[in-house]
C-alpha positions in Angstrom: -32.9 -27.6 6.1 -32.2 -26.9 10.1 -30.0 -24.6 12.0 -27.0 -25.2 12.6 -25.9 -26.6 16.1 -24.1 -24.0 18.4 -20.8 -26.1 17.9 -20.9 -26.1 14.5 -21.1 -22.1 14.2 -18.4 -23.0 16.7 -16.4 -23.8 14.6 -17.5 -21.2 11.7 -17.0 -18.9 13.3 -13.6 -20.1 13.8 -12.4 -20.8 10.2 -13.4 -17.8 9.8 -11.5 -15.5 12.0 -8.1 -18.4 11.1 -8.4 -16.9 7.3 -8.4 -12.7 8.5 -10.1 -10.0 6.9 -11.1 -9.1 3.9 -9.2 -6.5 1.9 -10.8 -5.2 -0.5 -8.7 -3.0 -3.1 -4.4 -4.2 -0.8 -2.4 -6.7 -2.4 -1.8 -9.0 -0.7 1.7 -11.8 -1.4 2.0 -15.5 -0.1 5.3 -17.5 -1.4 2.9 -20.7 -2.0 3.0 -24.8 -1.5 5.3 -24.9 -5.1 7.8 -21.5 -4.1 5.8 -19.5 -6.3 5.7 -15.7 -5.1 1.1 -15.6 -5.4 -0.7 -12.3 -5.8 -4.1 -11.5 -4.0 -6.7 -8.6 -4.8 -6.1 -8.0 -8.4 -9.0 -11.2 -9.4 -10.7 -12.9 -8.3 -8.1 -16.0 -8.7 -4.5 -14.9 -7.3 -1.8 -14.4 -9.7 0.8 -16.8 -8.8 4.7 -16.8 -10.8 8.6 -18.6 -9.4 10.7 -16.2 -8.6 12.0 -16.1 -12.4 9.3 -15.4 -13.4 8.8 -12.3 -11.8 12.1 -10.6 -12.1 11.1 -11.2 -15.9 8.2 -9.2 -15.8 9.0 -6.7 -13.9 12.7 -5.9 -15.3 9.9 -5.7 -19.0 7.5 -3.2 -16.5 8.8 0.0 -18.9 8.1 -1.8 -21.9 4.3 -3.4 -20.1 3.5 0.4 -19.0 4.1 1.4 -23.3 2.6 -1.5 -25.3 -0.3 -0.9 -22.3 -0.3 3.2 -23.7 0.1 1.9 -26.9 -3.0 -0.4 -27.1 -5.4 1.7 -24.4 -8.3 1.9 -27.0 -8.7 -1.9 -28.1 -8.6 -3.0 -24.0 -11.6 -3.1 -21.8 -11.3 -1.4 -18.2 -13.4 -2.4 -15.1 -17.0 -0.9 -15.3 -16.7 -0.9 -19.8 
């Protein structure tokens, strides 16, 4: 495999600079091409839901917290 040319390296650097810094541990929100809201930083892939879905999920946040606590013994945790 040959070494990349100066121009190829320059193009790759420009592409990486466009992407911005990688933030580990922080969440980032973006509007997708189809009008959904994508959350980056939870896992390998973004989680994308539409406005109505996010509002329903937020309205159920207390029930979700209760469910998580009730089922904590059955859940897997990162590093287990």
